C-alpha positions as CSV (number, residue, x, y, z in Angstrom):
1,M,87.1,16.6,-91.9
2,K,87.9,18.8,-89.0
3,I,85.3,19.2,-86.3
4,L,85.1,22.5,-84.4
5,S,82.6,22.6,-81.6
6,T,81.3,25.8,-80.1
7,R,78.4,27.6,-78.5
8,Y,77.6,31.2,-79.6
9,V,75.0,33.8,-78.6
10,P,74.8,36.7,-81.2
11,V,74.5,40.4,-80.3
12,H,72.6,41.2,-83.5
13,A,71.4,39.8,-86.8
14,A,71.6,41.7,-90.0
15,F,69.4,41.4,-93.1
16,V,71.0,39.1,-95.7
17,A,70.7,40.0,-99.4
18,A,70.0,36.7,-101.0
19,S,70.7,35.6,-104.6
20,V,68.1,34.2,-106.9
21,L,66.8,31.6,-104.4
22,A,65.2,28.3,-105.0
23,F,63.3,26.7,-102.1
24,L,61.3,23.6,-101.1
25,P,58.0,24.5,-99.4
26,V,57.4,22.4,-96.3
27,L,53.9,21.3,-97.2
28,S,54.5,20.5,-100.8
29,Y,58.0,18.9,-100.9
30,P,58.3,15.4,-99.6
31,S,61.4,13.9,-101.2
32,A,59.6,12.6,-104.2
33,V,57.6,15.8,-105.2
34,A,59.0,18.9,-106.8
35,A,58.2,22.4,-105.7
36,Q,57.9,25.7,-107.6
37,P,60.6,28.3,-107.4
38,R,60.0,31.9,-106.1
39,A,61.8,35.1,-107.0
40,H,63.9,36.9,-104.4
41,H,66.4,39.7,-104.3
42,P,69.4,39.1,-106.7
43,E,72.7,38.5,-105.1
44,T,75.2,41.3,-105.8
45,S,78.1,39.0,-106.7
46,P,77.4,35.2,-107.1
47,P,80.6,33.2,-107.0
48,A,82.4,32.8,-110.2
49,P,82.6,29.4,-111.9
50,D,85.9,27.7,-112.4
51,A,88.4,28.9,-115.1
52,P,87.0,29.5,-118.6
53,V,87.1,26.6,-121.0
54,D,88.3,26.6,-124.6
55,R,85.4,24.6,-126.0
56,A,86.8,24.2,-129.5
57,G,90.2,23.1,-128.5
58,G,91.6,25.3,-131.2
59,F,90.7,27.8,-133.9
60,S,88.2,27.6,-136.7
61,L,86.7,29.6,-139.5
62,V,83.4,31.5,-138.9
63,E,81.3,31.5,-142.0
64,N,78.1,33.5,-142.9
65,K,75.3,31.6,-144.6
66,Y,74.0,34.5,-146.7
67,K,77.4,35.2,-148.2
68,G,78.1,31.5,-148.8
69,D,74.7,31.0,-150.4
70,A,75.4,33.9,-152.7
71,G,78.8,32.4,-153.7
72,Q,80.7,35.3,-152.2
73,A,83.5,35.6,-149.7
74,R,81.9,34.4,-146.5
75,C,84.4,34.3,-143.6
76,L,84.7,36.6,-140.6
77,R,88.1,38.2,-140.6
78,T,90.4,40.8,-139.1
79,F,93.2,43.0,-140.5
80,N,96.6,44.3,-139.8
81,G,96.9,47.7,-138.3
82,N,93.3,48.3,-137.3
83,A,90.5,46.9,-135.2
84,D,88.1,46.3,-138.2
85,V,86.1,43.1,-138.6
86,K,84.6,42.3,-141.9
87,I,83.6,39.5,-144.3
88,G,86.4,38.2,-146.5
89,D,87.8,35.2,-148.4
90,C,88.2,32.1,-146.2
91,N,91.8,31.7,-147.4
92,A,94.7,34.2,-147.3
93,Q,95.0,35.9,-150.7
94,G,98.8,36.4,-150.4
95,G,100.8,39.4,-149.6
96,A,102.7,40.5,-146.6
97,S,99.7,41.5,-144.6
98,D,97.2,38.8,-145.3
99,Y,97.3,35.7,-143.2
100,T,95.1,32.7,-142.7
101,S,95.1,33.4,-138.9
102,M,93.1,36.6,-139.6
103,R,90.1,34.3,-140.3
104,Q,90.6,31.9,-137.3
105,W,88.5,32.2,-134.2
106,K,88.4,30.5,-130.8
107,V,85.4,30.1,-128.6
108,V,86.2,30.6,-124.9
109,D,83.5,29.7,-122.4
110,G,82.8,32.5,-119.9
111,G,80.9,30.1,-117.6
112,N,77.7,32.2,-117.6
113,G,76.0,31.0,-120.7
114,Y,78.1,33.3,-122.9
115,V,81.4,33.0,-124.7
116,L,84.3,35.1,-125.9
117,L,85.3,35.0,-129.6
118,E,89.0,35.4,-129.9
119,N,90.9,36.0,-133.1
120,K,94.1,34.1,-133.6
121,Y,96.0,36.7,-135.7
122,K,95.4,39.4,-133.1
123,G,96.3,37.1,-130.2
124,D,99.5,35.9,-131.9
125,A,100.5,39.5,-132.4
126,G,100.0,40.2,-128.7
127,Q,97.2,42.6,-129.5
128,A,93.6,43.0,-128.3
129,R,91.8,39.9,-129.8
130,C,88.1,39.7,-128.7
131,L,85.1,40.5,-130.8
132,R,83.1,43.3,-129.1
133,T,80.3,45.8,-129.5
134,F,79.9,49.4,-128.3
135,N,77.4,51.7,-126.7
136,G,75.3,54.0,-129.0
137,N,76.0,52.3,-132.3
138,A,75.9,49.0,-134.2
139,D,79.6,48.7,-134.7
140,V,81.5,45.4,-134.1
141,K,85.3,45.5,-133.8
142,I,88.3,43.8,-132.1
143,G,89.0,45.0,-128.6
144,D,90.4,43.9,-125.3
145,C,88.8,40.8,-123.8
146,N,88.2,42.6,-120.5
147,A,86.4,45.9,-119.8
148,Q,88.9,48.7,-119.5
149,G,86.8,50.8,-117.2
150,G,84.7,53.9,-117.7
151,A,81.0,54.4,-117.9
152,S,80.6,53.0,-121.4
153,D,82.8,49.9,-121.4
154,Y,81.4,46.7,-120.0
155,T,82.5,43.1,-120.0
156,S,79.1,42.1,-121.6
157,M,80.1,43.9,-124.8
158,R,82.5,41.0,-125.4
159,Q,80.1,38.3,-124.4
160,W,78.2,36.3,-127.1
161,K,75.5,33.7,-126.8
162,V,75.6,30.9,-129.4
163,V,71.9,30.1,-130.2
164,D,71.5,27.0,-132.4
165,G,69.1,27.5,-135.3
166,G,68.6,23.8,-135.8
167,N,69.8,23.9,-139.4
168,G,73.6,23.7,-138.9
169,Y,73.9,27.4,-138.3
170,V,73.7,29.6,-135.2
171,L,72.9,33.1,-134.2
172,L,75.5,35.1,-132.3
173,E,73.7,37.3,-129.8
174,N,75.6,40.0,-127.9
175,K,74.9,40.1,-124.1
176,Y,75.3,43.9,-123.8
177,K,72.9,44.7,-126.6
178,G,70.4,42.1,-125.3
179,D,70.6,43.4,-121.7
180,A,69.9,46.9,-123.1
181,G,66.8,45.7,-125.0
182,Q,68.4,46.5,-128.3
183,A,69.0,44.6,-131.5
184,R,71.7,42.0,-130.5
185,C,72.6,39.7,-133.4
186,L,75.8,39.7,-135.5
187,R,74.8,40.1,-139.2
188,T,76.0,40.8,-142.7
189,F,74.5,42.9,-145.6
190,N,73.9,42.8,-149.3
191,G,76.5,44.5,-151.5
192,N,79.3,45.1,-149.0
193,A,81.6,43.3,-146.5
194,D,80.3,45.0,-143.4
195,V,79.5,43.2,-140.2
196,K,77.4,44.9,-137.6
197,I,74.8,44.3,-134.9
198,G,71.2,44.1,-136.1
199,D,67.8,42.5,-135.4
200,C,67.9,38.7,-135.0
201,N,65.0,38.3,-137.5
202,A,64.8,39.7,-141.1
203,Q,62.8,42.9,-141.1
204,G,61.4,42.4,-144.6
205,G,62.4,43.9,-147.9
206,A,64.3,42.5,-150.9
207,S,67.7,42.8,-149.3
208,D,67.1,41.6,-145.8
209,Y,67.3,37.9,-145.1
210,T,67.4,35.7,-142.1
211,S,70.6,34.0,-143.5
212,M,72.5,37.3,-143.0
213,R,72.4,36.5,-139.2
214,Q,73.3,32.8,-139.5
215,W,76.8,31.6,-138.9
216,K,78.6,28.2,-138.8
217,S,82.0,27.1,-137.4
218,D,83.6,24.0,-136.0
219,A,84.2,26.2,-133.0
220,F,80.5,26.2,-132.2
221,A,80.2,22.4,-132.4
222,G,80.6,22.1,-128.7
223,A,79.5,25.6,-127.7
224,W,77.0,24.5,-125.2
225,P,76.4,26.8,-122.2
226,S,78.3,25.6,-119.1
227,R,79.3,26.7,-115.6
228,P,82.2,24.4,-114.7
229,V,82.6,23.5,-111.0
230,V,85.4,21.0,-110.6
231,G,88.3,20.1,-108.3
232,K,88.4,20.1,-104.5
233,K,86.0,22.5,-102.8
234,R,86.0,23.3,-99.1
235,V,82.7,23.5,-97.1
236,L,82.0,25.0,-93.7
237,V,79.1,23.0,-92.2
238,M,77.3,24.5,-89.2
239,A,74.9,22.6,-87.0
240,T,73.0,25.4,-85.2
241,H,70.0,25.8,-82.9
242,W,67.9,28.6,-81.3
243,T,68.4,29.4,-77.6
244,G,66.4,27.0,-75.5
245,T,66.0,24.4,-78.2
246,T,67.8,21.0,-78.2
247,P,70.7,21.0,-80.6
248,A,70.6,18.6,-83.5
249,E,72.8,15.5,-83.3
250,P,75.8,16.6,-85.5
251,G,76.7,13.0,-86.6
252,P,73.9,12.5,-89.1
253,I,74.4,16.1,-90.5
254,R,78.1,15.4,-90.9
255,Q,77.4,12.1,-92.7
256,A,74.7,13.6,-95.0
257,T,77.1,16.4,-96.2
258,L,80.8,15.4,-96.0
259,G,80.6,11.7,-95.1
260,N,82.8,9.4,-97.1
261,D,80.2,6.7,-97.5
262,Y,76.7,6.4,-98.9
263,P,74.5,8.3,-98.5
264,S,76.2,11.7,-98.5
265,L,76.5,14.7,-100.7
266,R,80.2,14.2,-101.0
267,S,80.0,10.6,-102.2
268,Y,77.1,11.5,-104.5
269,L,79.1,14.3,-106.2
270,K,82.2,12.1,-106.5
271,E,80.1,9.5,-108.3
272,V,78.1,11.7,-110.5
273,S,81.1,13.8,-111.6
274,R,83.3,10.7,-112.0
275,G,85.7,12.2,-109.5
276,K,85.9,15.6,-111.0
277,L,84.3,17.3,-107.9
278,D,85.1,16.5,-104.3
279,L,84.0,18.2,-101.1
280,S,85.9,18.4,-97.8
281,G,85.8,20.9,-95.0
282,D,85.1,21.6,-91.3
283,M,82.1,21.5,-89.1
284,L,81.0,23.8,-86.3
285,T,78.6,22.0,-83.9
286,D,76.2,23.1,-81.1
287,V,76.1,26.7,-82.4
288,D,73.5,28.8,-80.5
289,L,72.1,31.5,-82.8
290,G,70.2,33.2,-80.1
291,P,66.4,33.6,-79.7
292,R,64.3,32.2,-82.5
293,P,63.7,35.1,-84.9
294,E,60.3,36.0,-86.3
295,G,61.5,35.7,-89.9
296,C,64.2,33.9,-91.8
297,A,66.0,36.7,-93.6
298,S,68.9,37.1,-91.2
299,I,69.8,33.5,-90.7
300,R,72.8,33.4,-93.0
301,S,74.4,36.6,-91.7
302,T,73.8,35.5,-88.1
303,A,75.5,32.2,-88.8
304,K,78.4,33.8,-90.5
305,E,79.0,36.1,-87.6
306,A,78.8,33.2,-85.2
307,A,81.6,31.5,-87.1
308,R,83.7,34.6,-87.2
309,D,83.3,35.0,-83.4
310,Q,85.0,31.6,-83.0
311,G,87.9,32.6,-85.3
312,V,86.5,30.8,-88.3
313,D,86.2,32.9,-91.5
314,P,83.2,31.5,-93.5
315,D,84.3,33.5,-96.6
316,S,87.5,31.4,-96.7
317,Y,85.5,28.4,-97.7
318,D,84.0,27.7,-101.1
319,Y,80.6,26.8,-99.6
320,L,78.6,27.5,-96.4
321,F,76.0,24.9,-95.3
322,V,73.9,25.8,-92.2
323,D,71.4,23.5,-90.5
324,I,69.0,25.4,-88.2
325,S,66.4,24.2,-85.6
326,R,63.1,23.6,-87.3
327,H,61.4,27.0,-87.8
328,S,57.7,27.2,-89.0
329,A,58.3,30.8,-90.3
330,C,60.7,29.4,-92.8
331,K,58.5,28.0,-95.6
332,F,61.2,25.8,-97.0
333,E,63.0,22.5,-96.3
334,G,66.1,23.9,-97.9
335,L,67.1,27.3,-99.2
336,A,70.0,27.9,-101.7
337,S,71.6,30.5,-103.9
338,M,71.3,29.8,-107.6
339,P,74.0,29.7,-108.8
340,G,75.8,30.3,-105.6
341,N,77.7,28.9,-102.6
342,W,75.4,28.6,-99.6
343,I,72.6,26.4,-98.4
344,I,70.3,26.7,-95.3
345,S,68.5,23.5,-94.0
346,N,65.4,23.9,-92.0
347,G,66.1,21.2,-89.5
348,V,66.5,18.4,-92.2
349,G,70.3,18.4,-92.4
350,H,70.3,14.6,-91.9
351,K,68.5,14.1,-95.2
352,T,71.0,13.7,-98.1
353,W,68.4,14.2,-100.8
354,M,67.9,17.8,-99.5
355,W,71.6,18.6,-99.9
356,T,71.8,17.0,-103.4
357,H,68.7,19.1,-104.4
358,E,69.9,22.4,-103.0
359,F,73.5,21.9,-104.1
360,G,72.0,21.4,-107.6
361,H,70.7,25.0,-107.2
362,N,74.2,26.1,-106.2
363,L,75.4,24.6,-109.5
364,G,72.8,26.5,-111.5
365,F,70.1,23.8,-111.9
366,Q,66.6,25.0,-111.8
367,H,63.5,23.1,-110.7
368,S,62.5,20.8,-113.6
369,K,59.2,20.6,-115.4
370,T,57.3,17.8,-117.2
371,L,55.5,17.6,-120.5
372,K,52.5,15.3,-120.3
373,N,49.5,14.2,-122.3
374,C,51.2,14.5,-125.7
375,P,49.2,12.9,-128.5
376,V,49.8,9.2,-129.3
377,S,49.1,7.3,-132.5
378,G,50.1,3.7,-132.4
379,N,53.8,3.6,-131.4
380,V,54.4,7.3,-132.1
381,T,54.2,10.1,-129.5
382,T,54.2,13.6,-130.9
383,V,55.5,16.6,-129.0
384,N,53.5,19.6,-130.1
385,G,51.2,22.3,-128.7
386,D,48.7,19.7,-127.5
387,C,51.0,18.5,-124.8
388,T,50.5,19.8,-121.2
389,Q,53.4,21.3,-119.2
390,T,53.3,20.7,-115.4
391,G,55.6,21.1,-112.4
392,G,58.5,18.7,-112.1
393,D,57.7,15.0,-112.0
394,D,60.9,13.5,-113.2
395,P,61.7,10.3,-111.2
396,T,65.4,10.5,-112.0
397,D,66.0,14.2,-111.5
398,T,66.6,15.4,-107.9
399,M,65.6,18.9,-109.0
400,G,62.1,17.6,-109.8
401,G,61.1,14.7,-107.6
402,G,64.0,12.3,-108.2
403,G,65.1,11.9,-104.6
404,M,68.8,11.0,-104.5
405,H,69.1,9.7,-108.1
406,L,72.1,11.0,-109.9
407,Y,71.8,14.2,-111.9
408,P,70.7,13.9,-115.5
409,V,73.3,14.1,-118.3
410,D,72.8,17.7,-119.4
411,Y,73.4,18.9,-115.8
412,R,76.7,17.0,-115.9
413,Q,77.8,18.7,-119.0
414,F,76.7,22.1,-117.6
415,A,78.8,21.5,-114.5
416,G,81.9,20.6,-116.6
417,W,82.0,16.9,-115.8
418,L,81.8,15.6,-119.4
419,T,84.3,15.8,-122.2
420,G,83.4,17.4,-125.6
421,D,83.2,14.1,-127.5
422,E,80.7,12.7,-124.9
423,V,78.0,15.2,-125.9
424,V,77.1,15.0,-129.6
425,R,75.1,17.4,-131.6
426,V,72.9,15.6,-134.1
427,R,73.2,17.3,-137.5
428,S,71.8,14.7,-139.8
429,G,69.5,11.6,-139.8
430,G,70.9,8.1,-139.4
431,K,71.9,5.4,-137.0
432,Y,73.2,6.4,-133.5
433,Q,74.6,4.4,-130.6
434,L,74.0,6.0,-127.2
435,G,76.2,4.8,-124.3
436,V,75.2,4.1,-120.7
437,L,75.2,7.2,-118.5
438,G,78.3,7.4,-116.4
439,K,80.0,4.6,-118.4
440,N,81.9,4.6,-121.7
441,G,80.6,5.9,-125.1
442,V,78.5,8.9,-126.1
443,Q,76.7,10.1,-123.0
444,E,74.2,12.4,-124.7
445,Y,72.8,13.2,-128.1
446,R,71.4,16.7,-128.5
447,I,69.0,17.8,-131.2
448,P,68.6,21.6,-131.6
449,R,65.0,22.7,-131.8
450,G,65.6,26.1,-133.4
451,D,64.2,28.1,-130.5
452,G,67.1,28.1,-128.1
453,T,66.3,24.8,-126.6
454,Y,67.4,21.3,-127.5
455,L,66.2,17.7,-127.1
456,S,68.5,15.7,-124.8
457,L,68.7,11.9,-125.2
458,E,69.9,9.9,-122.2
459,F,70.1,6.2,-121.4
460,R,70.5,4.9,-117.8
461,R,71.2,1.5,-116.3
462,P,71.1,0.4,-112.6
463,V,74.2,1.9,-110.9
464,P,73.9,1.3,-107.1
465,P,73.7,2.8,-104.6
466,Y,72.2,6.0,-105.9
467,D,70.7,4.8,-109.2
468,D,69.3,1.7,-107.5
469,Y,66.8,0.6,-110.1
470,A,65.5,-2.9,-110.6
471,A,66.8,-4.5,-113.8
472,D,63.3,-4.5,-115.4
473,D,62.4,-1.0,-114.4
474,P,61.2,0.9,-117.5
475,L,63.4,3.9,-116.5
476,V,66.5,1.8,-117.3
477,N,65.1,0.1,-120.4
478,G,64.4,3.1,-122.5
479,I,65.6,6.6,-123.5
480,F,64.9,9.7,-121.5
481,V,63.9,12.6,-123.7
482,R,64.1,16.0,-122.2
483,I,63.7,19.6,-123.5
484,V,66.6,21.6,-122.2
485,K,67.0,25.4,-121.8
486,A,70.4,26.6,-120.8
487,D,72.2,29.9,-120.4
488,G,73.5,31.1,-117.0
489,T,71.4,28.4,-115.4
490,I,69.8,25.2,-116.8
491,R,66.3,23.8,-116.7
492,N,65.0,20.4,-117.8
493,T,61.5,19.5,-119.1
494,L,61.0,15.7,-119.1
495,V,58.9,14.5,-122.0
496,D,56.6,11.7,-120.9
497,A,57.2,9.4,-123.9
498,T,54.5,7.0,-122.6
499,P,51.7,9.4,-122.0
500,A,48.9,6.8,-122.2
501,T,49.8,5.4,-118.8
502,P,49.4,7.4,-115.5
503,G,52.4,9.0,-113.9
504,T,56.0,9.2,-115.2
505,K,57.5,6.0,-113.7
506,D,57.6,4.7,-117.2
507,A,58.3,7.9,-119.0
508,T,61.1,6.6,-121.2
509,L,60.9,6.0,-124.9
510,T,61.2,2.2,-125.2
511,S,62.1,-0.2,-128.0
512,G,60.0,0.0,-131.1
513,K,58.6,3.4,-130.1
514,T,59.1,6.7,-131.9
515,L,58.9,10.3,-130.6
516,V,58.3,13.1,-133.1
517,D,59.1,16.7,-132.1
518,E,57.3,19.2,-134.4
519,T,59.4,22.1,-133.1
520,A,62.7,20.4,-133.9
521,K,61.3,18.9,-137.1
522,S,62.9,15.6,-136.0
523,A,62.1,12.2,-134.8
524,V,63.8,9.6,-132.6
525,K,63.1,5.8,-132.7
526,V,64.5,3.3,-130.2
527,C,65.5,0.0,-132.0
528,S,66.9,-1.8,-129.0
529,V,68.6,-1.4,-125.6
530,N,70.9,-3.6,-123.6
531,S,73.5,-3.3,-120.9
532,Q,76.0,-1.6,-123.2
533,G,73.8,1.1,-124.7
534,A,70.9,1.9,-127.0
535,D,70.5,1.6,-130.7
536,L,68.7,4.6,-132.1
537,R,67.5,5.9,-135.5
538,I,67.1,9.7,-135.8
539,A,65.4,11.7,-138.6
540,I,66.3,15.4,-139.0
541,G,63.9,17.5,-141.1
542,G,61.2,14.9,-141.0
543,S,59.1,12.6,-138.9
544,T,60.1,9.2,-140.2
545,P,63.4,7.8,-138.8
546,P,65.4,5.3,-140.9
547,A,64.4,1.6,-140.4
548,C,66.0,-0.4,-137.7
């Protein structure tokens, strides 16, 4: 890391337009207590995630449930010579202009919770290949994958959200239509092969069924929202102070951010991403930002100008980290764009947990919540409307009181640090083996709940120095169960699976215990755990898992 030392006195400070900001109030966020987010002005152009990811690794058929249930042609297909998209047979019927590839589709992750649906036949022919919608009508056709300009052509017309229905089928929701407050779901009809946009729920009547909106495809098997951030990223770290105040010692700030050893944000990210994300960069020290301002809105722009005055372009870095002298007017410990590329520390730049928390916001992680006081009967805890949702109290999630413990498994998938076979969608009941987080084996089982969320199952063991649990700690001898909501950002809700005891230090589902989720219509039982993983039994469509 290159160290650049300078003193700077600004001539002015401009208002900074912040993105959706997440902050840690001074009075309510010691390192083990979560804080509540607050809305701010949206950022005009948050940084893009890394390159789109082909989730399916290939092409698959996309089948409609209604048409399949009726014993009719059921596959989404294209045609030669036009941009039409309709329902047709899943196999080519022969002839010079009917090909299997007309029915084959690829899911390409856009990194914002939405995907593109690309047709193989059109792509092979070098033609426009993406499924898209239009302004002013319900038509769905093939078009260019990027907006071509003009007042009525938007990228969002090609963007689709895959919403798991919990029954092996998904809804395909169009972003443009949803943003406009219109009907947004891809659907079929009775009596014809048309495919259009319509309401996501059946509107009643003898010929309108929910199944007309339900689709299945191997391409959707791994179609989880993500925003990959991988590779080597460069950071400009600035240790600043107000005129007349004592500059912070830069060494501890340097170590907490870009230090090679524990504890530092850099070593934390290298470990939690298994080497897929690494930070390096430069540091400006002893930067005088001028008189202490009355408010905090101009800090980022002032710091950026200070860097430019010294010949350092902050926009040439992937991230900007600024530590300021403590300022009582700034009601936060740390402030970050979400998702985004900057963090402001309110005089606590020597605390690694603050950087891991705020960098989580940069990655798109929201403050977590906790589900407590769920009803218990014997060894069975039931997740239903009787549970109480509170602010974050997750002892392993740095976004909700977990200190420097490593990010949960669903965050790792969202950030692009897990492979497709490490995150498994549970489609049927049976026996499941869950591996140790960060080690070999399945890292996460996900059970769709039918409302756009899913249950996440995770198993941890002690992995010093960050996950420094005692061997007998309940948190590493049971299964974490979280309810996850993900689109352009991601939020966890920890389920306290041991609600009869105070607090969440023993929140895991332990051996011999069962958790029933009434929304998911499923149940999870832990048979045993050991240093290699956890032996689970899962019921789908019921509340009684198979016997251990």
